[in-house]
N, C-alpha and C positions, 0 to 999 in steps of 0.2 A: 504494500500500500504506500502510495506517495503521501506527502504531507497534506495536500489539499483534500484528499479523500478522508484522512484521519480527522481533520478539522470539521469537515462536513458531517461525519459520523458523530462526533462529540456534540455538535450543535443540534443534530437531530435527537440524540439521547437527552440532552438538556431540555429541549422543547417538549419531548414526551413526558419527562419528569414534571415540568411545570404544569402541563395539562392535567396530569394525574393528581397533583396537589390541589389544583383548582376544583376538580371534580369532587374530591374528598371534602373540601371546605364547603362546597355547595350542598352536598348531601347532608352535612351536619347542620346546615342552616335551615333546612326544610323542616317545618313543624310536624311532629308525629300526628297521626290521625287520632281522633277521639276514640277511646275504647267504647265498646257497646255498653249500653246502660244495664243490660241483663247478661248474665253469663250464658253462653250457648250450651253449657253442660247441665245435665239434670242433677238435682240435689236429693240425696237419699235422706229420708226422714224415718227410716226404720230404727226402732229403739229410742224414739223421741216422743215427747208429748208436748203439745202447745199450751202456752199460758192462756187462760181465758181472758186475762186482763189486757196484756200487751201483744200477744201472738208470738212471743219468742219461743223457739224450740229449745226444750230442755231434755236432759237424759231421763230415761224412765225411772231411774233410781232417785232422782231429785225430789225433794218434798216441797221446796220453794223455788220460784222462778229466779233464774240467775240474773235477770235484767231488772225486774221491778220488785221482787221479793214476795209477790202474792203467793198464797198457799195453792199448790197444784192439786187437782182432783186425783183421788186414789188410783 
C-alpha cells in the first residue's frame, strides 16, 4: 500500500467511527416508550383471599389485611 491509500483508509475508518458514535448518542437521546398500564401477564390468585374493605389480596393464612388491617373473613 502506498501512503495515499493508507491515509484514505484511516480517514474512512475515522469517519465510520464518528458515524457510529453519533448513532449511539442519538439512540440514547430517544425517549423510551411508555410501559403499558396493565401487565400482559395473568396474575394467579390461588391461595389468596381478598379484603372486603380495600380489595387487597392476602394469603389464606392471614387473619388481617396486610394493607388496611381489616379482619378477613374465615
